[in-house]
C-alpha positions in Angstrom: -24.1 44.9 -24.0 -22.2 42.5 -26.3 -18.9 43.3 -24.5 -20.6 42.5 -21.2 -21.8 39.2 -22.5 -18.3 38.3 -23.9 -16.8 39.4 -20.6 -19.1 37.2 -18.6 -18.5 34.3 -20.9 -14.8 34.7 -20.4 -15.3 34.8 -16.6 -17.3 31.6 -16.7 -14.6 30.0 -18.9 -11.8 30.9 -16.5 -13.9 29.7 -13.5 -14.6 26.4 -15.3 -10.9 25.9 -16.0 -10.2 26.6 -12.3 -12.6 23.8 -11.5 -10.8 21.2 -13.7 -9.6 18.3 -11.7 -6.0 18.4 -10.7 -3.8 15.5 -11.8 -1.5 14.1 -9.0 2.1 14.7 -10.0 2.9 11.1 -9.1 1.3 10.0 -12.4 3.7 12.2 -14.4 6.7 11.0 -12.4 5.6 7.4 -13.0 5.3 8.0 -16.8 8.7 9.6 -16.9 10.3 6.7 -15.0 8.6 4.2 -17.4 10.1 6.1 -20.4 13.5 6.1 -18.7 13.3 2.3 -18.1 12.3 1.7 -21.7 15.4 3.6 -22.9 17.5 1.6 -20.5 16.0 -1.7 -21.6 13.9 -1.6 -24.8 12.5 -5.1 -24.0 10.4 -3.4 -21.3 7.7 -2.3 -23.8 7.1 -6.0 -24.7 4.2 -7.6 -22.9 6.6 -9.8 -20.9 8.4 -6.8 -19.7 5.7 -4.6 -18.4 3.4 -7.4 -17.2 6.2 -8.8 -15.1 6.8 -5.3 -13.8 3.2 -5.0 -12.7 3.3 -8.5 -11.2 6.3 -7.6 -9.1 4.7 -4.4 -8.0 1.3 -5.9 -7.1 2.1 -6.9 -3.4 3.6 -3.5 -2.6 0.7 -1.7 -4.3 -1.9 -3.7 -2.3 0.0 -3.0 0.9 0.1 0.7 0.1 -3.7 0.7 -0.6 -4.2 -0.6 3.0 -1.5 1.5 4.6 -3.1 4.7 3.3 -6.1 4.1 5.5 -3.9 4.3 8.6 -1.9 7.2 7.3 -5.0 9.3 6.4 -6.4 8.6 9.9 -3.2 10.1 11.4 -1.2 7.0 12.2 1.3 4.4 10.9 1.3 0.6 10.7 4.8 -0.8 11.2 3.5 -4.3 11.7 2.6 -4.9 8.1 5.9 -6.4 7.0 6.1 -8.8 9.9 2.5 -9.9 9.2 3.6 -10.7 5.6 6.3 -12.9 7.1 3.9 -14.6 9.5 1.5 -15.2 6.6 4.1 -17.0 4.5 5.7 -18.9 7.3 2.4 -19.8 9.1 0.9 -21.0 5.8 3.8 -23.3 5.1 3.6 -24.7 8.6 -0.2 -25.2 8.5 -0.3 -26.6 5.0 2.4 -29.2 5.9 2.8 -30.1 2.2 -1.0 -30.7 1.8 -2.6 -28.9 -1.2 -6.0 -29.8 0.0 -5.6 -27.5 3.0 -5.0 -24.4 0.9 -8.4 -22.7 1.3 -8.9 -23.2 5.1 -5.3 -22.1 5.7 -5.9 -18.9 3.7 -9.0 -18.3 5.8 -7.0 -18.8 9.0 -4.4 -16.3 7.8 -7.1 -13.7 7.1 -8.5 -14.3 10.6 -5.0 -13.7 12.0 -4.7 -10.5 10.0 -8.1 -9.4 11.3 -7.1 -10.1 14.9 -3.8 -8.2 14.4 -5.7 -5.2 13.0 -8.2 -5.1 15.7 -5.6 -5.4 18.5 -3.5 -2.6 16.9 -6.7 -0.4 16.7 -7.7 -1.1 20.2 -4.3 -0.3 21.7 -4.1 2.9 19.7 -7.7 4.0 20.3 -8.4 3.0 23.9 -5.0 2.8 25.5 -3.9 6.0 23.8 -0.6 4.4 22.7 1.0 6.2 19.7 0.6 4.1 16.6 4.4 4.0 16.0 5.0 2.4 19.4 1.9 0.1 19.3 2.7 -1.3 15.8 6.4 -1.5 16.5 5.6 -3.7 19.4 3.3 -5.8 17.2 6.0 -6.0 14.6 8.5 -7.5 17.1 5.8 -9.8 18.5 4.8 -11.2 15.0 8.5 -11.6 14.0 9.1 -13.5 17.2 6.0 -15.6 16.7 7.0 -16.5 13.1 10.6 -17.5 14.3 9.3 -19.5 17.2 6.7 -21.3 15.1 9.2 -22.3 12.5 12.3 -22.5 14.8 14.0 -20.2 12.2 13.6 -22.8 9.5 10.1 -23.3 8.1 9.4 -26.9 7.1 7.6 -27.9 4.0 6.7 -25.8 1.0 3.8 -23.9 -0.5 1.9 -26.1 -2.9 0.9 -24.8 -6.4 -2.7 -24.3 -5.2 -1.4 -21.7 -2.8 1.2 -20.2 -5.1 -1.3 -19.8 -7.9 -2.3 -16.3 -6.8 1.3 -15.0 -7.0 2.8 -17.2 -9.7 0.1 -18.1 -12.3 -1.0 -16.1 -15.3 -4.0 -16.3 -17.7 -2.7 -17.1 -21.1 -3.9 -16.2 -24.6 -5.1 -12.7 -23.7 -5.4 -10.5 -26.9 -2.8 -7.8 -27.3 -1.0 -8.5 -23.9 -0.6 -12.2 -24.4 -1.0 -13.1 -20.7 -2.4 -11.6 -17.6 -0.9 -12.3 -14.1 -3.4 -13.4 -11.5 -1.5 -11.1 -9.1 -2.5 -8.1 -11.2 -6.2 -9.3 -11.1 -5.9 -9.5 -7.3 -4.5 -5.9 -7.3 -7.4 -4.6 -9.4 -10.0 -6.2 -7.2 -8.4 -5.1 -3.9 -7.7 -1.6 -5.4 -11.3 -1.2 -6.4 -12.7 -2.3 -3.1 -10.3 0.0 -1.1 -11.0 2.9 -3.6 -14.7 2.5 -3.2 -14.5 2.4 0.6 -12.2 5.4 0.8 -13.7 7.7 -1.8 -17.3 6.6 -2.3 -18.5 6.0 1.3 -18.9 7.9 4.5 -15.9 5.9 5.9 -13.5 7.8 3.7 -14.9 11.2 4.8 -14.6 10.1 8.5 -11.0 8.9 8.0 -10.0 12.3 6.5 -11.8 14.2 9.2 -10.1 12.1 11.9 -6.6 12.6 10.4 -7.2 16.3 9.8 -8.5 17.2 13.3 -9.4 14.4 15.7 -11.0 16.8 18.2 -13.2 18.4 15.7 -14.1 15.0 14.2 -15.1 13.7 17.6 -17.3 16.8 18.3 -18.9 16.3 14.9 -20.0 12.8 15.9 -17.3 10.7 14.2 -16.8 7.4 16.1 -13.1 7.9 16.1 -12.3 4.6 17.9 -14.3 2.5 15.5 -12.8 4.3 12.5 -9.2 3.9 13.7 -9.8 0.1 14.2 -11.3 -0.2 10.7 -8.2 1.6 9.3 -5.8 -0.8 11.0 -7.9 -3.8 10.0 -7.7 -2.6 6.3 -3.9 -2.4 6.6 -3.6 -5.8 8.2 -5.9 -7.6 5.6 -3.9 -6.0 2.8 -0.7 -7.3 4.4 -2.1 -10.9 4.4 -3.0 -10.5 0.8 0.4 -9.2 -0.1 1.9 -12.2 1.9 -0.1 -14.7 -0.1 1.2 -13.1 -3.4 4.8 -13.0 -2.2 4.6 -16.6 -1.0 3.6 -17.4 -4.6 6.6 -15.5 -6.0 9.5 -16.7 -3.9 8.3 -19.5 -1.7 9.0 -19.7 2.1 11.4 -17.4 3.8 11.6 -15.9 7.3 12.6 -12.5 6.0 10.1 -12.2 3.1 8.3 -9.2 4.6 11.4 -7.3 5.9 11.2 -3.6 4.9 7.8 -3.8 3.2 6.1 -1.6 5.9 8.6 1.2 5.1 8.2 0.7 1.4 4.4 1.0 1.7 4.7 4.2 3.8 7.2 5.6 1.2 4.8 4.7 -1.6 1.9 6.5 0.1 4.2 9.5 0.6 5.2 9.5 -3.1 1.5 9.5 -3.9 1.0 12.7 -2.0 -0.2 11.4 1.4 0.4 13.7 4.3 2.2 11.8 7.1 0.4 13.8 9.8 -3.0 12.6 8.5 -5.9 14.1 6.7 -4.7 13.7 3.1 -4.2 10.8 0.8 -5.9 8.6 -1.8 -5.9 5.0 -2.8 -5.2 5.4 -6.6 -2.3 7.8 -5.8 -0.9 5.4 -3.2 -1.0 2.5 -5.8 0.7 4.8 -8.3 3.3 5.6 -5.6 4.0 1.9 -5.2 4.4 1.5 -9.0 6.7 4.6 -9.0 8.8 3.2 -6.2 9.1 -0.1 -8.0 10.0 1.8 -11.2 12.7 3.6 -9.3 14.2 0.3 -8.0 13.9 -1.2 -11.5 15.7 1.7 -13.1 18.5 1.7 -10.5 18.9 -2.0 -11.1 19.1 -1.5 -14.9 21.7 1.2 -14.4 23.7 -1.2 -12.2 23.5 0.5 -8.9 23.6 -1.7 -5.8 20.8 -2.4 -3.3 22.2 0.0 -0.7 21.5 2.8 -3.2 17.8 1.9 -3.2 17.8 2.2 0.6 19.4 5.6 0.4 16.8 6.8 -2.1 13.9 5.5 0.0 15.3 7.1 3.1 15.7 10.5 1.4 12.1 10.3 0.1 10.8 9.7 3.6 12.9 12.5 5.2 11.8 14.9 2.5 8.2 13.9 3.0 8.4 14.5 6.8 10.0 17.9 6.2 7.4 18.9 3.6 4.5 17.7 5.8 5.7 19.6 8.8 6.2 22.7 6.7 2.7 22.5 5.3 1.1 21.9 8.7 3.0 24.8 10.3 2.1 27.1 7.4 -1.5 26.1 7.6 -1.5 26.7 11.4 0.0 30.2 10.9 -2.6 31.4 8.4 
């Protein structure tokens, strides 16, 4: 009798261990990279070092938090980088050196982002255009609009009231000395996107749509509406990232170049499945931090920028191969 009780207790213990939440490997990779960066540059463990790292990573992390919505639904958003550029260039043109216009210009940029997301979603959902093609066309359109608007040379500058979000920091914070406003923006955006993805029915519908669109439709999921919401989330995150990047470096016509691929890579590092149906906001943000850490470590080692591009390309290729293998294996079982 006692042996049976002990045996059942052991069985329950094993079962409970099996139910323990699994930790995404990206967090271990990120921790290892941060340790490697610290060995390469001991100043990194100082508040100035790691806070500036988080400040630099914030725009990409925000962009990845929006991009994961599209990836989970089974698509891609290649227009995010060009929307960042349009946000920076358009803001400088509309502001025209007037600090008083900051808030309505930001509102206009978010309205533009909303429109871009809706158009992307409508084209993909109702015209049945693959998201790669639809958002590639939007990317070219937005880049052309930014160039035409500025004639290739944006006039004016971004006033301090606009650059506050990307440049300013709250001083006198205990233990960490200062807190970048960009990091606060990341925390707020990350929480909102996390709540929508993992605490509401929207997230369940996004995963169902990406996993099996036909089954999701038969289950009553409004697939067109869900896809549009996913693209809107991505576009609004791009506008937010553009505001932060404008605060970092000012006005440039190539400020957003490559950010769409970096965001996709960050989501992949975080474990997102490129064919849809799998992904999370915290892991995507961790993936963005990991990618930034990789670039930082390569910079400390002294490797040139082309090496960063090679690393990023290899990560994407490996992710596509792994996603295809998993999907084929799942289909064969």
